[in-house]
C-alpha positions as CSV (number, residue, x, y, z in Angstrom):
1,M,-0.3,0.0,0.1
2,K,1.2,3.3,-0.8
3,L,-1.0,5.1,1.8
4,F,0.7,4.1,5.2
5,T,-1.6,6.3,7.8
6,K,-4.8,8.1,7.4
7,F,-4.8,11.7,6.7
8,V,-6.2,14.2,9.6
9,A,-7.5,17.4,9.2
10,A,-5.4,20.6,9.5
11,A,-5.4,24.2,9.8
12,L,-2.7,25.1,7.1
13,C,-1.9,28.2,5.2
14,C,-0.6,26.7,2.0
15,G,0.9,29.4,-0.8
16,T,-1.2,28.0,-3.9
17,F,-4.5,28.1,-2.7
18,T,-6.1,30.2,0.3
19,C,-5.6,29.4,3.5
20,G,-8.1,27.1,5.4
21,T,-8.9,23.5,6.6
22,I,-7.4,21.0,4.2
23,A,-6.0,17.1,4.5
24,S,-2.7,16.8,5.7
25,H,-1.0,14.0,4.4
26,A,1.3,11.6,6.1
27,A,3.8,9.1,4.7
28,T,1.9,9.3,1.2
29,T,3.9,8.2,-1.9
30,L,1.9,9.5,-5.5
31,T,2.8,7.4,-8.6
32,I,2.4,9.6,-11.5
33,G,2.1,8.2,-14.9
34,T,3.0,11.0,-17.7
35,V,4.1,11.4,-21.3
36,N,7.8,12.3,-21.8
37,N,7.0,15.8,-23.6
38,N,9.2,18.8,-22.3
39,D,6.5,20.3,-20.3
40,M,5.7,17.1,-18.5
41,I,9.8,16.8,-18.0
42,R,9.9,20.5,-16.6
43,M,6.6,19.5,-14.2
44,Q,8.9,16.9,-13.0
45,S,12.0,19.2,-12.4
46,L,9.9,21.8,-10.6
47,S,8.3,18.8,-8.1
48,G,10.9,19.4,-5.5
49,E,8.9,22.6,-4.7
50,F,5.6,20.6,-4.4
51,E,7.5,18.6,-1.7
52,K,8.9,21.3,0.2
53,Q,5.2,22.9,0.6
54,Y,3.8,19.1,1.2
55,P,6.6,17.2,2.8
56,D,4.3,14.3,3.8
57,I,3.7,13.5,0.0
58,K,6.3,11.9,-1.9
59,L,6.5,11.6,-5.6
60,S,7.6,8.9,-7.9
61,W,7.6,9.5,-11.6
62,V,7.1,7.0,-14.6
63,V,7.9,9.0,-17.4
64,L,7.3,7.2,-20.9
65,E,7.1,7.5,-24.8
66,E,3.6,8.4,-25.8
67,N,2.6,5.1,-26.8
68,I,3.9,3.1,-24.2
69,L,2.2,5.3,-21.8
70,R,-1.2,5.1,-23.2
71,Q,-1.1,1.2,-23.5
72,R,0.3,1.1,-19.6
73,L,-2.2,3.5,-18.4
74,T,-5.3,1.8,-20.5
75,T,-4.3,-1.8,-19.3
76,D,-4.1,-0.2,-15.6
77,I,-7.4,1.5,-15.4
78,A,-9.2,-1.5,-17.1
79,T,-7.9,-4.0,-15.2
80,D,-8.5,-1.8,-11.9
81,G,-4.5,-2.3,-11.5
82,G,-4.0,0.5,-8.8
83,Q,-0.4,1.6,-10.1
84,F,-0.9,4.7,-10.7
85,D,-2.2,7.6,-8.4
86,V,-2.3,10.3,-10.9
87,M,-2.3,9.6,-15.1
88,T,-1.8,12.0,-17.8
89,I,-4.7,11.7,-20.1
90,G,-6.6,13.7,-23.0
91,L,-9.8,14.4,-24.5
92,Y,-10.4,11.5,-25.5
93,E,-9.8,9.1,-22.6
94,T,-11.3,11.5,-20.2
95,P,-15.1,11.5,-20.9
96,I,-14.9,7.7,-22.2
97,W,-13.4,6.6,-18.8
98,G,-15.2,9.0,-16.5
99,K,-18.3,7.6,-17.8
100,R,-17.4,4.1,-17.4
101,G,-16.7,5.1,-13.4
102,W,-13.1,4.7,-14.0
103,L,-11.7,8.4,-12.7
104,E,-12.4,10.5,-9.5
105,P,-14.5,13.6,-10.2
106,F,-13.0,16.6,-9.1
107,K,-15.6,18.5,-7.0
108,Q,-15.6,21.9,-4.9
109,L,-12.6,23.1,-6.6
110,P,-11.0,26.2,-4.7
111,A,-11.9,29.5,-5.4
112,D,-8.5,30.9,-6.3
113,Y,-8.1,27.5,-8.5
114,D,-10.6,29.9,-11.1
115,K,-12.0,27.6,-12.8
116,D,-14.0,29.9,-14.8
117,D,-10.4,31.1,-16.3
118,I,-10.1,27.6,-18.0
119,F,-11.5,28.1,-22.1
120,P,-14.7,26.7,-22.3
121,A,-13.8,24.0,-25.0
122,V,-11.2,22.6,-22.6
123,T,-13.3,22.0,-19.6
124,K,-16.4,20.8,-21.8
125,G,-13.9,17.9,-23.1
126,L,-12.6,17.0,-20.0
127,S,-16.4,16.6,-18.4
128,V,-19.0,14.2,-18.2
129,D,-22.7,15.8,-17.7
130,D,-21.2,18.5,-16.5
131,S,-18.7,17.2,-13.8
132,L,-14.7,17.5,-14.1
133,F,-13.0,14.1,-14.2
134,A,-9.4,15.6,-15.0
135,L,-7.8,19.2,-14.7
136,P,-5.8,20.4,-17.9
137,F,-2.3,20.7,-17.6
138,Y,-1.8,22.4,-21.0
139,A,-4.1,22.2,-24.1
140,E,-3.4,22.9,-27.9
141,S,-4.4,23.0,-31.4
142,S,-2.1,22.4,-34.4
143,M,0.2,25.0,-36.5
144,T,2.4,25.7,-38.9
145,Y,6.1,26.2,-38.3
146,Y,8.5,27.5,-40.9
147,R,11.8,28.7,-41.4
148,K,11.5,32.7,-42.1
149,D,15.3,32.4,-43.3
150,L,14.5,29.4,-46.0
151,F,11.2,31.4,-47.1
152,E,13.3,34.8,-47.8
153,Q,16.4,33.1,-49.6
154,N,13.9,31.3,-52.0
155,K,11.5,34.4,-52.3
156,L,8.2,32.4,-50.7
157,T,5.6,34.0,-48.7
158,M,3.8,31.9,-45.8
159,P,0.2,32.8,-46.0
160,K,-1.5,33.5,-42.4
161,L,-3.8,30.4,-43.7
162,P,-2.0,28.2,-46.0
163,S,-3.4,25.2,-48.0
164,W,-1.8,21.7,-48.3
165,Q,-1.0,22.4,-51.9
166,D,1.0,25.7,-50.7
167,I,2.7,23.2,-48.2
168,M,3.5,20.9,-51.1
169,T,4.9,23.5,-53.0
170,F,6.7,25.1,-50.2
171,A,8.4,21.6,-49.4
172,K,9.5,21.0,-52.8
173,T,11.2,24.4,-52.9
174,I,13.0,24.4,-50.2
175,H,13.8,20.8,-49.7
176,K,18.0,20.6,-49.9
177,P,18.7,17.2,-48.7
178,E,22.4,17.8,-49.8
179,E,22.6,20.6,-47.1
180,N,21.1,18.5,-44.8
181,V,17.7,20.4,-44.6
182,Y,14.3,18.8,-45.6
183,G,11.2,20.3,-47.0
184,I,9.1,19.0,-44.2
185,C,8.8,17.4,-41.0
186,L,5.5,15.5,-40.2
187,R,4.3,12.9,-37.8
188,G,4.9,9.3,-39.2
189,K,5.4,7.0,-36.3
190,A,2.6,4.8,-35.8
191,G,-0.2,5.4,-33.1
192,W,-3.3,6.3,-32.6
193,G,-2.3,9.5,-31.1
194,E,1.0,9.9,-33.3
195,N,0.7,9.7,-37.0
196,M,-3.3,9.3,-37.1
197,A,-3.5,12.4,-34.9
198,L,-2.0,14.3,-37.8
199,I,-3.7,12.1,-40.6
200,T,-7.1,12.0,-39.5
201,T,-7.1,16.1,-39.1
202,M,-5.4,16.1,-42.4
203,A,-8.1,13.6,-44.0
204,N,-10.9,16.0,-42.6
205,D,-9.8,18.7,-44.3
206,F,-9.7,16.5,-47.5
207,G,-13.2,16.0,-46.7
208,A,-12.9,12.4,-45.5
209,R,-14.7,11.0,-42.3
210,W,-13.7,8.1,-40.3
211,F,-17.1,6.7,-40.5
212,D,-20.4,7.7,-42.5
213,E,-23.8,8.3,-40.5
214,K,-24.2,4.3,-40.2
215,W,-21.0,3.8,-38.7
216,M,-19.5,2.3,-41.8
217,P,-15.9,2.8,-42.3
218,E,-14.9,5.3,-45.8
219,F,-11.4,4.4,-46.4
220,S,-12.4,3.0,-49.5
221,G,-13.5,6.5,-50.7
222,K,-12.1,8.8,-52.8
223,E,-11.5,11.6,-49.7
224,W,-9.3,9.4,-48.1
225,T,-7.4,8.1,-50.9
226,E,-6.3,11.5,-52.1
227,A,-5.5,12.3,-48.4
228,I,-3.4,9.2,-47.7
229,K,-1.7,10.0,-51.4
230,F,-0.8,13.4,-50.8
231,Y,0.4,12.7,-47.3
232,V,3.1,9.6,-48.6
233,E,3.8,11.9,-51.4
234,L,4.7,14.9,-49.3
235,L,6.6,13.4,-46.5
236,G,8.1,10.3,-49.0
237,K,9.8,13.1,-51.5
238,Y,10.3,15.7,-49.1
239,G,10.7,14.9,-45.2
240,P,13.8,13.8,-43.8
241,P,15.1,9.7,-44.0
242,G,13.0,7.4,-41.7
243,A,10.5,9.5,-41.4
244,S,8.0,6.7,-40.7
245,S,10.2,6.6,-37.1
246,N,9.3,10.1,-36.3
247,G,6.9,11.6,-33.7
248,F,6.3,14.6,-32.1
249,N,9.3,14.7,-29.7
250,E,11.5,13.3,-32.9
251,N,10.5,16.0,-34.9
252,L,10.7,18.8,-32.4
253,A,14.6,17.8,-32.2
254,L,15.0,17.9,-36.1
255,F,13.4,21.5,-36.3
256,N,15.5,22.9,-33.3
257,S,18.7,21.1,-35.1
258,G,17.9,23.2,-38.3
259,K,16.8,20.4,-40.6
260,C,13.3,20.9,-41.1
261,G,12.1,23.7,-43.3
262,M,8.2,23.5,-42.1
263,W,6.8,21.1,-39.4
264,I,2.7,21.1,-38.8
265,D,2.4,19.9,-35.5
266,A,1.0,20.8,-31.9
267,T,0.9,24.7,-31.1
268,V,2.6,23.8,-27.6
269,A,5.8,23.4,-29.4
270,G,6.1,27.0,-29.8
271,S,7.8,27.7,-26.5
272,F,10.7,25.3,-27.5
273,L,11.3,26.5,-30.7
274,M,12.0,29.7,-29.6
275,D,14.0,28.3,-26.6
276,E,17.7,29.5,-27.7
277,S,19.1,26.8,-25.3
278,Q,17.8,24.1,-27.3
279,S,17.1,25.6,-30.7
280,K,19.6,26.2,-33.5
281,V,16.8,27.9,-35.5
282,S,15.2,30.1,-32.7
283,Q,15.7,33.7,-34.6
284,H,14.2,32.1,-38.0
285,V,11.0,30.6,-36.8
286,G,7.8,31.5,-38.2
287,F,4.1,30.5,-37.4
288,A,1.1,30.1,-39.6
289,L,-2.4,28.5,-39.0
290,S,-2.8,24.6,-39.7
291,P,-3.2,24.1,-43.6
292,Y,-6.9,23.7,-44.9
293,Q,-7.9,21.7,-47.9
294,A,-11.6,21.1,-48.7
295,K,-12.9,23.8,-46.2
296,Q,-11.3,26.1,-44.0
297,D,-13.2,25.9,-40.9
298,V,-11.9,22.4,-40.2
299,A,-8.7,22.7,-40.1
300,G,-6.5,22.2,-37.0
301,W,-7.2,19.9,-34.0
302,L,-8.2,20.3,-30.4
303,W,-6.2,18.4,-27.5
304,S,-5.5,19.0,-24.1
305,W,-2.9,16.5,-22.1
306,A,-4.7,16.6,-18.4
307,L,-4.3,15.2,-15.2
308,A,-6.8,12.6,-13.5
309,I,-7.3,10.4,-10.8
310,P,-8.0,6.4,-10.9
311,K,-10.7,5.2,-8.9
312,S,-8.1,2.5,-8.0
313,S,-5.9,4.9,-6.2
314,D,-5.6,4.4,-2.5
315,A,-4.1,8.4,-2.2
316,K,-7.1,10.5,-3.7
317,E,-6.6,13.4,-1.6
318,A,-3.0,13.7,-2.3
319,A,-3.4,13.1,-5.7
320,K,-6.0,16.0,-6.0
321,T,-3.6,18.4,-3.8
322,F,-1.3,17.5,-6.3
323,I,-2.8,17.9,-9.2
324,L,-4.5,21.1,-8.2
325,W,-0.8,22.7,-7.7
326,A,0.4,21.0,-11.1
327,T,-2.6,22.9,-13.1
328,S,-2.6,26.0,-11.1
329,K,-1.9,29.7,-11.8
330,E,0.5,29.2,-9.0
331,Y,2.4,26.7,-11.0
332,A,2.6,28.7,-14.4
333,N,4.1,31.6,-12.3
334,L,6.7,29.1,-10.7
335,V,7.4,28.2,-14.4
336,A,7.9,32.0,-15.9
337,K,10.0,32.8,-12.5
338,T,12.3,29.5,-13.2
339,S,12.1,29.3,-17.3
340,G,10.6,32.0,-18.5
341,I,7.2,33.4,-19.2
342,A,7.0,32.1,-22.8
343,N,7.3,28.6,-21.3
344,V,4.1,28.8,-19.1
345,P,1.6,25.9,-19.7
346,P,-0.1,27.4,-22.9
347,G,-3.7,26.9,-24.0
348,V,-5.5,26.4,-20.8
349,R,-6.2,29.8,-19.3
350,E,-8.0,32.8,-21.0
351,S,-5.8,35.1,-18.1
352,T,-2.6,33.8,-19.7
353,Y,-3.7,35.3,-23.4
354,K,-4.3,38.7,-21.8
355,N,-1.1,38.8,-20.3
356,K,0.9,41.5,-22.0
357,A,4.2,40.0,-20.8
358,Y,3.0,36.7,-22.0
359,L,2.2,38.1,-25.8
360,E,5.5,40.1,-25.8
361,A,7.6,37.1,-25.0
362,A,5.6,34.6,-27.0
363,P,5.5,35.7,-30.5
364,F,3.3,32.2,-31.1
365,A,0.4,32.9,-28.6
366,A,-1.7,34.8,-31.0
367,T,-1.6,31.9,-33.6
368,T,-2.2,29.3,-30.8
369,L,-5.0,31.4,-29.7
370,E,-6.6,31.6,-32.8
371,A,-6.0,28.0,-33.9
372,M,-7.6,27.1,-30.9
373,Q,-10.8,29.0,-31.1
374,R,-11.2,27.7,-34.7
375,A,-10.8,24.0,-33.6
376,S,-14.1,22.2,-32.4
377,N,-14.4,18.3,-31.6
378,Y,-17.8,18.9,-32.4
379,K,-17.8,19.3,-35.9
380,P,-14.7,17.9,-37.0
381,T,-15.6,17.5,-40.6
382,V,-17.0,18.6,-43.9
383,K,-19.8,16.0,-43.9
384,P,-22.0,15.1,-41.1
385,V,-20.8,12.5,-38.6
386,P,-22.0,10.6,-35.8
387,Y,-19.0,11.1,-33.5
388,Q,-16.6,13.6,-32.1
389,G,-13.3,14.3,-32.2
390,T,-10.7,16.0,-34.7
391,Q,-8.1,14.0,-34.6
392,F,-9.6,11.1,-33.0
393,V,-13.0,9.6,-33.0
394,A,-14.3,9.5,-29.3
395,I,-15.5,6.2,-29.0
396,P,-14.1,3.5,-26.9
397,E,-12.9,1.0,-29.8
398,F,-10.9,3.9,-31.7
399,Q,-7.5,3.4,-29.7
400,S,-7.4,-0.2,-30.8
401,I,-9.0,0.3,-34.5
402,A,-6.4,3.6,-35.2
403,T,-3.4,2.1,-33.4
404,Q,-3.7,-0.8,-36.3
405,V,-4.5,1.7,-39.0
406,G,-1.7,3.7,-37.7
407,K,0.9,0.6,-38.5
408,L,-0.5,0.2,-42.0
409,F,-0.2,3.9,-43.1
410,S,3.3,4.2,-41.3
411,G,3.8,0.6,-43.3
412,A,2.3,3.0,-46.9
413,L,5.2,5.7,-45.8
414,A,8.2,3.7,-45.5
415,G,7.2,1.6,-48.7
416,S,6.6,-1.6,-47.2
417,M,2.9,-1.4,-48.7
418,S,1.4,0.6,-51.3
419,T,-1.3,3.1,-50.6
420,E,-3.9,1.3,-52.0
421,D,-3.2,-1.7,-50.0
422,A,-3.1,-0.1,-46.9
423,L,-6.2,1.8,-47.2
424,T,-8.2,-1.6,-48.4
425,R,-6.7,-3.3,-45.3
426,A,-7.9,-0.2,-43.1
427,Q,-10.9,-0.5,-44.5
428,S,-11.3,-4.4,-43.8
429,V,-9.8,-3.9,-40.1
430,T,-12.1,-1.3,-39.1
431,K,-15.4,-2.8,-40.7
432,R,-14.4,-5.9,-38.7
433,E,-13.7,-4.4,-35.6
434,M,-16.8,-1.9,-35.6
435,K,-18.9,-5.2,-36.5
436,R,-17.6,-7.3,-33.5
437,A,-18.4,-4.0,-31.2
438,R,-22.1,-4.4,-32.5
439,Y,-22.1,-1.1,-34.1
440,Y,-23.8,-3.0,-37.0
441,K,-24.3,-6.8,-38.1
């Protein structure tokens, strides 16, 4: 048991929330499962401040690559394993797991947590029947990053809202593999939250749907065919070698090392690309909205990495205390003090985007805000659909199906199969799994 003694009430005055009677924790160890993204690594590095404030709560970190983390957390919560007290999950898992009773709801948040400051789309996405089941650590849409110096050298102009055809033209022009510069970097690593996040969003732009209104998959349709052929041609011709192995973190490293002319990915990357300590091209980064194709108002995704408490945890009060700290304004101020205000967790609070100091320090902030305001998980496609989600489909079966489909599309990118074969097999796999789940006979 991680919880060795019972909690006792004590009147304390804490630095994060208003003074009052809160739980005092004795000999409690929290196991936190999180993804190896830079913001979460920073959270771990700053957690000593939390342990100073709450000396009776010790933190044990399990930091994993995205695909592995998702597999571990899903297995643990579905089997009531009890290995984790705090889970890093997102807009996909939270409402599904919350509805199934697998997560602890967040009730009676402290007044100074200022729940109303959180963007409504984020709060709604982490709720079931108006009950919050996770608190957002950061939130994001997607955007286009590009090298302004390369565009100037080639007399190119990036529109505020580029089309995918613009991106293809730009990538071809600035692609200089002999100089170790590649026209574009995109996610190619297989995974429902890796390559399929990008590909699903891109397919939406091309007018494709995962399912029609009767839950029949549409991978055999012309829209998916056009989208996947475009994706494979764009990244295959003008991307870096081994693109089928690159996810968010790998592409971030490639861009920061000066090897990507463009990169379309999460808005959260903005602060890392502008950080001179890790980016060789920080002075040359430009920002534009995520590309469109068929209809401009479906470009971009909407996501939040959030912190949740599984019902199986035996340290729920301590876990809540940590999550309130890590997602609070106080934590954002700590990041600003230690790492610079441009690095505060983005996309969550309206007050962040009303802060002049943040807007001046973060040239990506205005584009991030506009991208998030444009994105909608409730109208993700050109055609009507029976599901929600821009880069995912909000049904329990999606995680398994998209993991399989992601491997097929990664294989097409790597050249181990044709795009036609990948699409045919994606249609077959998806139809089989949906039939097995009894969406139809």
